[in-house]
LUMMIFI-196431 format. One record per atom (N, C-alpha, C, O): residue number from 1; atom name; y, z, x; residue in one letter. Coordinates in steps of 0.1 Angstrom, whole numbers, padded with zeros to 4 digits. Each point is the difference from the previous one (the first is absolute). Example, Ala and Ser with C-alpha at 12.3 -4.5 7.8 and 13.67 -1.06 7.14 Angstrom:
// LUMMIFI-196431
    n  atom     yy     zz     xx  res
    1     N  -0057   0078   0132    A
    1    CA   0012   0000  -0009    A
    1     C   0012   0000   0009    A
    1     O   0000   0007   0010    A
    2     N   0011  -0014  -0014    S
    2    CA   0011   0000   0009    S
    2     C   0011   0008  -0008    S
    2     O   0011   0001   0005    S
// end
This chain:
// LUMMIFI-196431
    n  atom     yy     zz     xx  res
    1     N  -0012   0000   0008    M
    1    CA   0012   0000  -0008    M
    1     C   0013   0000   0008    M
    1     O   0010  -0005  -0004    M
    2     N  -0011   0010   0016    A
    2    CA   0012   0001   0009    A
    2     C   0006  -0014   0003    A
    2     O   0012  -0002  -0001    A
    3     N  -0021  -0008   0004    P
    3    CA   0006  -0013   0002    P
    3     C   0008  -0006  -0012    P
    3     O   0010  -0007   0001    P
    4     N  -0016   0009  -0013    A
    4    CA   0007  -0005  -0012    A
    4     C   0014   0006  -0002    A
    4     O   0009  -0007  -0003    A
    5     N  -0008   0020   0006    R
    5    CA   0013   0007  -0001    R
    5     C   0010  -0006   0010    R
    5     O   0011  -0002  -0003    R
    6     N  -0017   0000   0015    H
    6    CA   0009  -0005   0010    H
    6     C   0005  -0014  -0003    H
    6     O   0012  -0003   0002    H
    7     N  -0020  -0006  -0008    M
    7    CA   0004  -0013  -0004    M
    7     C   0010   0001  -0011    M
    7     O   0009  -0008  -0001    M
    8     N  -0010   0017  -0009    R
    8    CA   0009   0001  -0011    R
    8     C   0014   0004   0006    R
    8     O   0010  -0006  -0005    R
    9     N  -0010   0015   0014    S
    9    CA   0013   0004   0005    S
    9     C   0007  -0011   0008    S
    9     O   0013  -0001   0000    S
   10     N  -0020  -0008   0006    R
   10    CA   0006  -0011   0007    R
   10     C   0005  -0010  -0009    R
   10     O   0011  -0006   0002    R
   11     N  -0018   0004  -0013    S
   11    CA   0005  -0011  -0010    S
   11     C   0012   0005  -0008    S
   11     O   0007  -0008  -0005    S
   12     N  -0005   0021   0004    Q
   12    CA   0011   0005  -0009    Q
   12     C   0014  -0004   0005    Q
   12     O   0007  -0005  -0008    Q
   13     N  -0004   0006   0021    P
   13    CA   0013  -0005   0004    P
   13     C   0002  -0015  -0002    P
   13     O   0012  -0004  -0003    P
   14     N  -0022  -0004   0004    K
   14    CA   0001  -0014  -0003    K
   14     C   0004  -0003  -0014    K
   14     O   0009  -0009  -0002    K
   15     N  -0014   0017  -0007    R
   15    CA   0004  -0002  -0014    R
   15     C   0015   0003  -0002    R
   15     O   0007  -0007  -0007    R
   16     N  -0003   0018   0013    R
   16    CA   0014   0004  -0001    R
   16     C   0009  -0011   0006    R
   16     O   0011  -0003  -0005    R
   17     N  -0015  -0002   0017    A
   17    CA   0008  -0010   0006    A
   17     C   0001  -0013  -0008    A
   17     O   0010  -0006   0000    A
   18     N  -0021   0003  -0007    S
   18    CA   0001  -0012  -0008    S
   18     C   0009   0002  -0012    S
   18     O   0006  -0010  -0004    S
   19     N  -0005   0022  -0001    V
   19    CA   0010   0003  -0011    V
   19     C   0014  -0002   0005    V
   19     O   0008  -0006  -0007    V
   20     N  -0005   0011   0019    V
   20    CA   0013  -0002   0006    V
   20     C   0003  -0014   0002    V
   20     O   0011  -0005  -0002    V
   21     N  -0021  -0003   0007    I
   21    CA   0002  -0014   0003    I
   21     C   0003  -0008  -0013    I
   21     O   0009  -0008  -0001    I
   22     N  -0016   0012  -0010    R
   22    CA   0002  -0007  -0013    R
   22     C   0014   0003  -0005    R
   22     O   0007  -0008  -0005    R
   23     N  -0002   0021   0007    E
   23    CA   0013   0004  -0005    E
   23     C   0011  -0008   0008    E
   23     O   0010  -0004  -0005    E
   24     N  -0013   0002   0018    E
   24    CA   0010  -0007   0009    E
   24     C   0000  -0014  -0003    E
   24     O   0011  -0007   0000    E
   25     N  -0022   0001  -0004    T
   25    CA   0000  -0014  -0004    T
   25     C   0008  -0002  -0013    T
   25     O   0007  -0010  -0001    T
   26     N  -0009   0019  -0008    L
   26    CA   0008  -0001  -0012    L
   26     C   0015   0002   0003    L
   26     O   0008  -0007  -0007    L
   27     N  -0004   0015   0017    S
   27    CA   0014   0002   0003    S
   27     C   0005  -0013   0006    S
   27     O   0012  -0004  -0002    S
   28     N  -0020  -0004   0010    L
   28    CA   0005  -0012   0005    L
   28     C   0002  -0010  -0011    L
   28     O   0010  -0008   0000    L
   29     N  -0019   0007  -0009    V
   29    CA   0001  -0010  -0011    V
   29     C   0013   0004  -0009    V
   29     O   0008  -0009  -0004    V
   30     N  -0007   0022   0002    S
   30    CA   0012   0004  -0008    S
   30     C   0013  -0003   0008    S
   30     O   0010  -0004  -0007    S
   31     N  -0010   0006   0020    A
   31    CA   0012  -0002   0007    A
   31     C   0004  -0015   0000    A
   31     O   0012  -0004  -0001    A
   32     N  -0022  -0005   0002    G
   32    CA   0002  -0014  -0001    G
   32     C   0006  -0004  -0014    G
   32     O   0009  -0008  -0001    G
   33     N  -0014   0014  -0010    R
   33    CA   0005  -0002  -0013    R
   33     C   0015   0004  -0001    R
   33     O   0008  -0007  -0005    R
   34     N  -0005   0020   0010    W
   34    CA   0013   0005  -0001    W
   34     C   0010  -0009   0009    W
   34     O   0011  -0002  -0004    W
   35     N  -0016  -0003   0015    G
   35    CA   0008  -0009   0008    G
   35     C   0003  -0012  -0007    G
   35     O   0012  -0005   0001    G
   36     N  -0021  -0001  -0008    L
   36    CA   0002  -0012  -0008    L
   36     C   0010   0002  -0011    L
   36     O   0009  -0008  -0003    L
   37     N  -0010   0020  -0004    I
   37    CA   0009   0003  -0011    I
   37     C   0014   0003   0005    I
   37     O   0010  -0005  -0005    I
   38     N  -0009   0012   0016    G
   38    CA   0013   0003   0007    G
   38     C   0006  -0013   0004    G
   38     O   0012  -0002  -0001    G
   39     N  -0020  -0007   0007    S
   39    CA   0006  -0013   0004    S
   39     C   0005  -0008  -0011    S
   39     O   0011  -0006   0001    S
   40     N  -0018   0006  -0012    A
   40    CA   0005  -0007  -0012    A
   40     C   0013   0005  -0005    A
   40     O   0009  -0007  -0003    A
   41     N  -0008   0021   0002    Y
   41    CA   0013   0005  -0004    Y
   41     C   0011  -0003   0010    Y
   41     O   0012  -0002  -0004    Y
   42     N  -0015   0003   0017    H
   42    CA   0010  -0003   0010    H
   42     C   0005  -0015  -0001    H
   42     O   0012  -0002   0001    H
   43     N  -0021  -0007  -0004    I
   43    CA   0004  -0014  -0002    I
   43     C   0009  -0002  -0012    I
   43     O   0009  -0008   0000    I
   44     N  -0013   0015  -0011    V
   44    CA   0009  -0001  -0012    V
   44     C   0013   0007   0002    V
   44     O   0010  -0006  -0004    V
   45     N  -0009   0017   0011    A
   45    CA   0012   0007   0001    A
   45     C   0010  -0007   0010    A
   45     O   0012   0000  -0002    A
   46     N  -0018  -0005   0013    F
   46    CA   0008  -0007   0010    F
   46     C  -0006  -0014   0001    F
   46     O  -0009  -0003   0008    F
   47     N   0016  -0006  -0015    Q
   47    CA  -0005  -0014  -0001    Q
   47     C   0000  -0007   0013    Q
   47     O   0011   0000   0007    Q
   48     N  -0022  -0005  -0002    P
   48    CA   0000  -0008   0012    P
   48     C   0007  -0013  -0001    P
   48     O   0001  -0006  -0011    P
   49     N   0004   0000   0022    N
   49    CA   0007  -0012  -0001    N
   49     C  -0010  -0012  -0001    N
   49     O   0003  -0010  -0006    N
   50     N  -0015   0011   0012    T
   50    CA  -0009  -0011  -0001    T
   50     C  -0014   0006  -0004    T
   50     O  -0002   0012   0000    T
   51     N  -0007  -0021  -0004    A
   51    CA  -0013   0004  -0003    A
   51     C  -0008   0006   0012    A
   51     O  -0007   0010  -0002    A
   52     N   0010  -0016   0013    L
   52    CA  -0007   0005   0012    L
   52     C   0004   0014   0004    L
   52     O  -0008   0008   0004    L
   53     N   0021  -0005  -0006    Q
   53    CA   0005   0014   0002    Q
   53     C  -0006   0009  -0010    Q
   53     O  -0003   0012   0004    Q
   54     N   0000  -0016  -0016    G
   54    CA  -0006   0009  -0010    G
   54     C  -0015   0003   0004    G
   54     O  -0004   0011  -0002    G
   55     N  -0003  -0022   0007    V
   55    CA  -0014   0002   0004    V
   55     C   0000   0010   0012    V
   55     O  -0009   0008   0001    V
   56     N   0018  -0010   0008    Q
   56    CA   0001   0009   0012    Q
   56     C   0002   0014  -0004    Q
   56     O  -0007   0009   0006    Q
   57     N   0016  -0006  -0015    R
   57    CA   0003   0013  -0005    R
   57     C  -0013   0006  -0006    R
   57     O  -0003   0012   0002    R
   58     N  -0003  -0019  -0011    A
   58    CA  -0012   0004  -0007    A
   58     C  -0011   0004   0010    A
   58     O  -0007   0010  -0001    A
   59     N   0005  -0019   0011    T
   59    CA  -0010   0002   0010    T
   59     C   0003   0013   0008    T
   59     O  -0009   0008   0003    T
   60     N   0021  -0007   0002    M
   60    CA   0004   0012   0008    M
   60     C  -0002   0013  -0007    M
   60     O  -0006   0009   0005    M
   61     N   0010  -0008  -0018    G
   61    CA  -0001   0012  -0007    G
   61     C  -0015   0003  -0003    G
   61     O  -0004   0012   0001    G
   62     N  -0004  -0022  -0004    T
   62    CA  -0014   0003  -0003    T
   62     C  -0007   0004   0012    T
   62     O  -0008   0009   0000    T
   63     N   0010  -0016   0011    L
   63    CA  -0007   0003   0013    L
   63     C   0004   0014   0005    L
   63     O  -0008   0007   0006    L
   64     N   0021  -0004  -0008    T
   64    CA   0004   0014   0005    T
   64     C  -0007   0011  -0008    T
   64     O  -0005   0009   0006    T
   65     N   0004  -0011  -0019    M
   65    CA  -0007   0010  -0008    M
   65     C  -0015   0000   0003    M
   65     O  -0006   0011   0000    M
   66     N   0000  -0022   0001    A
   66    CA  -0014  -0001   0004    A
   66     C  -0002   0006   0013    A
   66     O  -0011   0007   0002    A
   67     N   0020  -0009   0008    S
   67    CA  -0002   0006   0013    S
   67     C   0001   0016  -0001    S
   67     O  -0007   0007   0007    S
   68     N   0017  -0003  -0015    L
   68    CA   0001   0015  -0002    L
   68     C  -0013   0006  -0006    L
   68     O  -0005   0010   0005    L
   69     N  -0001  -0017  -0014    G
   69    CA  -0013   0005  -0006    G
   69     C  -0011  -0001   0010    G
   69     O  -0008   0010   0001    G
   70     N   0008  -0020   0007    A
   70    CA  -0011  -0001   0010    A
   70     C   0002   0010   0011    A
   70     O  -0010   0007   0004    A
   71     N   0022  -0005   0001    I
   71    CA   0003   0011   0010    I
   71     C  -0004   0014  -0006    I
   71     O  -0006   0008   0007    I
   72     N   0010  -0006  -0019    F
   72    CA  -0003   0013  -0007    F
   72     C  -0015   0002   0000    F
   72     O  -0005   0010   0004    F
   73     N  -0002  -0020  -0009    G
   73    CA  -0015   0001  -0001    G
   73     C  -0007   0002   0013    G
   73     O  -0009   0008   0001    G
   74     N   0012  -0016   0009    I
   74    CA  -0006   0001   0013    I
   74     C   0003   0013   0006    I
   74     O  -0009   0007   0006    I
   75     N   0021  -0003  -0006    T
   75    CA   0004   0013   0006    T
   75     C  -0007   0012  -0006    T
   75     O  -0004   0009   0006    T
   76     N   0004  -0009  -0020    T
   76    CA  -0006   0010  -0007    T
   76     C  -0015   0001   0003    T
   76     O  -0006   0011   0002    T
   77     N  -0001  -0022  -0002    C
   77    CA  -0014   0000   0003    C
   77     C  -0003   0004   0015    C
   77     O  -0009   0008   0002    C
   78     N   0017  -0012   0007    L
   78    CA  -0002   0004   0014    L
   78     C   0003   0015   0002    L
   78     O  -0008   0007   0007    L
   79     N   0018  -0002  -0014    S
   79    CA   0003   0014   0001    S
   79     C  -0011   0008  -0006    S
   79     O  -0004   0011   0005    S
   80     N  -0002  -0015  -0016    A
   80    CA  -0011   0007  -0007    A
   80     C  -0012   0000   0009    A
   80     O  -0007   0010   0001    A
   81     N   0004  -0022   0005    Q
   81    CA  -0012  -0001   0009    Q
   81     C   0002   0008   0012    Q
   81     O  -0010   0007   0005    Q
   82     N   0021  -0007   0002    I
   82    CA   0003   0007   0012    I
   82     C  -0001   0015  -0002    I
   82     O  -0006   0008   0007    I
   83     N   0012  -0003  -0018    R
   83    CA   0001   0014  -0003    R
   83     C  -0012   0005  -0008    R
   83     O  -0002   0012  -0001    R
   84     N  -0007  -0021  -0003    N
   84    CA  -0012   0003  -0008    N
   84     C   0003   0008  -0012    N
   84     O  -0008   0009  -0004    N
   85     N   0019  -0012  -0003    K
   85    CA   0004   0006  -0012    K
   85     C   0005  -0011  -0010    K
   85     O   0013  -0002  -0001    K
   86     N  -0022  -0004  -0006    P
   86    CA   0005  -0012  -0008    P
   86     C   0008   0003  -0012    P
   86     O   0007  -0009  -0004    P
   87     N  -0007   0020  -0001    E
   87    CA   0008   0003  -0012    E
   87     C   0012   0009   0002    E
   87     O   0006   0006  -0009    E
   88     N  -0002  -0005   0022    D
   88    CA   0012   0008   0003    D
   88     C   0013  -0007  -0002    D
   88     O   0002  -0012   0004    D
   89     N   0008   0018  -0011    P
   89    CA   0013  -0006  -0002    P
   89     C   0007  -0004   0012    P
   89     O   0009  -0009   0000    P
   90     N  -0012   0016   0011    L
   90    CA   0007  -0003   0013    L
   90     C  -0003  -0015   0004    L
   90     O   0009  -0006   0006    L
   91     N  -0021   0001  -0009    N
   91    CA  -0003  -0014   0003    N
   91     C   0010  -0009  -0007    N
   91     O   0004  -0010   0006    N
   92     N  -0001   0013  -0018    Y
   92    CA   0009  -0008  -0008    Y
   92     C   0014   0001   0005    Y
   92     O   0007  -0010  -0001    Y
   93     N  -0003   0022   0005    F
   93    CA   0013   0001   0006    F
   93     C   0001  -0009   0013    F
   93     O   0010  -0006   0002    F
   94     N  -0020   0007   0006    V
   94    CA   0000  -0009   0012    V
   94     C   0001  -0014  -0003    V
   94     O   0007  -0008   0006    V
   95     N  -0015   0003  -0016    G
   95    CA   0001  -0014  -0005    G
   95     C   0013  -0004  -0005    G
   95     O   0005  -0010   0003    G
   96     N   0001   0019  -0011    G
   96    CA   0014  -0003  -0006    G
   96     C   0010   0000   0012    G
   96     O   0009  -0009  -0001    G
   97     N  -0010   0018   0010    C
   97    CA   0009   0000   0011    C
   97     C  -0001  -0012   0009    C
   97     O   0010  -0006   0004    C
   98     N  -0022   0001  -0002    A
   98    CA  -0002  -0012   0008    A
   98     C   0006  -0012  -0007    A
   98     O   0006  -0009   0006    A
   99     N  -0007   0008  -0020    S
   99    CA   0006  -0010  -0007    S
   99     C   0016   0000   0001    S
   99     O   0006  -0010   0001    S
  100     N  -0001   0022  -0002    G
  100    CA   0014   0002   0002    G
  100     C   0005  -0004   0013    G
  100     O   0011  -0006   0002    G
  101     N  -0018   0009   0009    I
  101    CA   0003  -0005   0013    I
  101     C   0001  -0015   0001    I
  101     O   0008  -0006   0007    I
  102     N  -0018   0000  -0014    F
  102    CA   0000  -0015   0000    F
  102     C   0013  -0005  -0006    F
  102     O   0006  -0010   0004    F
  103     N  -0001   0016  -0015    L
  103    CA   0012  -0004  -0006    L
  103     C   0012   0002   0010    L
  103     O   0009  -0009   0000    L
  104     N  -0009   0019   0007    G
  104    CA   0010   0002   0010    G
  104     C   0000  -0010   0011    G
  104     O   0010  -0005   0005    G
  105     N  -0022   0001  -0001    V
  105    CA  -0001  -0010   0011    V
  105     C   0004  -0014  -0006    V
  105     O   0007  -0007   0007    V
  106     N  -0010   0005  -0020    K
  106    CA   0004  -0013  -0006    K
  106     C   0015  -0001  -0001    K
  106     O   0005  -0011   0002    K
  107     N   0002   0022  -0005    T
  107    CA   0014  -0001  -0002    T
  107     C   0008   0003   0013    T
  107     O   0012  -0001   0000    T
  108     N  -0019   0004   0011    H
  108    CA   0006   0004   0013    H
  108     C   0009   0011  -0002    H
  108     O   0011   0000   0006    H
  109     N  -0015   0011  -0013    N
  109    CA   0008   0011  -0003    N
  109     C  -0008   0013   0001    N
  109     O  -0009   0002  -0008    N
  110     N   0012   0007   0018    Y
  110    CA  -0007   0012   0001    Y
  110     C   0001   0009  -0012    Y
  110     O  -0010   0007  -0004    Y
  111     N   0022  -0006  -0002    M
  111    CA   0002   0009  -0011    M
  111     C  -0008  -0005  -0012    M
  111     O  -0005   0009  -0008    M
  112     N   0005  -0022   0005    T
  112    CA  -0008  -0005  -0011    T
  112     C  -0015   0004   0002    T
  112     O  -0007   0004  -0009    T
  113     N   0002  -0006   0022    G
  113    CA  -0014   0003   0003    G
  113     C  -0003   0015  -0002    G
  113     O  -0010   0004  -0006    G
  114     N   0019   0005   0010    T
  114    CA  -0002   0014  -0001    T
  114     C   0000   0004  -0014    T
  114     O  -0008   0008  -0005    T
  115     N   0018  -0012  -0003    T
  115    CA   0001   0003  -0014    T
  115     C  -0012  -0005  -0008    T
  115     O  -0005   0007  -0008    T
  116     N   0002  -0020   0010    A
  116    CA  -0012  -0005  -0007    A
  116     C  -0013   0007   0004    A
  116     O  -0008   0002  -0008    A
  117     N   0007   0001   0021    C
  117    CA  -0012   0008   0004    C
  117     C  -0001   0013  -0008    C
  117     O  -0011   0002  -0005    C
  118     N   0021   0005   0005    L
  118    CA  -0001   0013  -0007    L
  118     C  -0001  -0002  -0015    L
  118     O  -0008   0008  -0006    L
  119     N   0015  -0017   0000    A
  119    CA  -0001  -0002  -0014    A
  119     C  -0013  -0005  -0005    A
  119     O  -0007   0005  -0009    A
  120     N   0002  -0016   0016    L
  120    CA  -0013  -0006  -0004    L
  120     C  -0012   0009   0003    L
  120     O  -0009   0001  -0008    L
  121     N   0010   0006   0019    G
  121    CA  -0010   0010   0003    G
  121     C  -0001   0011  -0010    G
  121     O  -0011   0004  -0004    G
  122     N   0023   0002   0000    T
  122    CA   0000   0011  -0009    T
  122     C  -0005  -0005  -0014    T
  122     O  -0007   0007  -0007    T
  123     N   0012  -0019   0003    I
  123    CA  -0005  -0005  -0013    I
  123     C  -0015  -0002   0000    I
  123     O  -0007   0003  -0010    I
  124     N   0002  -0009   0020    A
  124    CA  -0015  -0002   0001    A
  124     C  -0008   0013   0000    A
  124     O  -0010   0001  -0007    A
  125     N   0015   0009   0014    A
  125    CA  -0007   0013   0001    A
  125     C   0001   0007  -0014    A
  125     O  -0010   0005  -0004    A
  126     N   0021  -0006  -0002    I
  126    CA   0001   0006  -0014    I
  126     C  -0008  -0007  -0010    I
  126     O  -0006   0006  -0008    I
  127     N   0005  -0019   0009    A
  127    CA  -0008  -0008  -0009    A
  127     C  -0015   0004   0002    A
  127     O  -0008   0001  -0010    A
  128     N   0004   0001   0023    K
  128    CA  -0014   0004   0002    K
  128     C  -0003   0014  -0005    K
  128     O  -0011   0002  -0006    K
  129     N   0020   0007   0009    I
  129    CA  -0002   0013  -0005    I
  129     C  -0001   0000  -0016    I
  129     O  -0008   0007  -0005    I
  130     N   0017  -0014  -0001    G
  130    CA   0000  -0001  -0014    G
  130     C  -0013  -0006  -0006    G
  130     O  -0005   0004  -0010    G
  131     N   0000  -0014   0017    K
  131    CA  -0013  -0006  -0004    K
  131     C  -0011   0009   0001    K
  131     O  -0009   0001  -0009    K
  132     N   0009   0007   0020    K
  132    CA  -0011   0010   0002    K
  132     C   0001   0011  -0011    K
  132     O  -0011   0005  -0004    K
  133     N   0023  -0001   0000    E
  133    CA   0001   0011  -0009    E
  133     C   0001  -0005  -0015    E
  133     O   0001   0008  -0009    E
  134     N  -0001  -0021   0007    G
  134    CA  -0001  -0005  -0014    G
  134     C   0014  -0001  -0007    G
  134     O   0000   0000  -0012    G
  135     N   0010  -0002   0020    W
  135    CA   0013  -0002  -0006    W
  135     C   0001  -0013  -0007    W
  135     O  -0007  -0010   0005    W
  136     N   0015   0008  -0015    V
  136    CA   0002  -0012  -0007    V
  136     C   0014  -0005   0002    V
  136     O   0009   0006  -0005    V
  137     N  -0007  -0017   0013    F
  137    CA   0013  -0005   0003    F
  137     C   0005  -0009  -0012    F
  137     O   0012   0002  -0004    F
  138     N  -0020  -0010  -0001    L
  138    CA   0004  -0009  -0011    L
  138     C  -0011   0002  -0011    L
  138     O  -0011  -0006   0001    L
  139     N   0014   0014  -0011    P
  139    CA  -0010   0002  -0011    P
  139     C  -0003  -0013  -0007    P
  139     O   0009  -0008  -0003    P
  140     N  -0022   0005   0000    S
  140    CA  -0004  -0012  -0007    S
  140     C   0003   0000  -0015    S
  140     O   0002  -0010  -0006    S
  141     N  -0002   0022   0000    E
  141    CA   0003   0001  -0014    E
  141     C   0009   0012  -0003    E
  141     O  -0001   0010   0006    E
  142     N   0011  -0012  -0015    P
  142    CA   0009   0011  -0002    P
  142     C  -0006   0011  -0008    P
  142     O  -0009  -0002  -0009    P
  143     N   0013   0014   0012    K
  143    CA  -0005   0012  -0007    K
  143     C   0010   0004  -0010    K
  143     O   0012   0003   0004    K
  144     N  -0016  -0001  -0016    L
  144    CA   0010   0004  -0011    L
  144     C  -0002   0015  -0003    L
  144     O   0007   0005  -0008    L
// end
């Protein structure tokens, strides 16, 4: 019986890691969608002079948001694997902070990177804590 217990304990972290990977893949898809929506609003609010300029704006906004999602996902997974704590909110803070640093690098501004790092990291950690504790951010049905 001892080998069976040993094998179960080894497979347990893999299941947790796969849950984290699935969540991060969903965050990447969601970021791409939000980037496309944001790009559409940006194009409507600030009319481009040519169609090519409109396509460039849409592409840049979508790729930026998709990159933020990818950086968040990769960093969160790496942090969870290195620390061997897949459900820890600190992993999400590190992922959000890495995404914020990317924004600072993209804008060539240290203050933007620092502020985005702290803001995105805090939001990600609070979202993870809320998910673990069962908080409801957007209720699906109104309660009367």
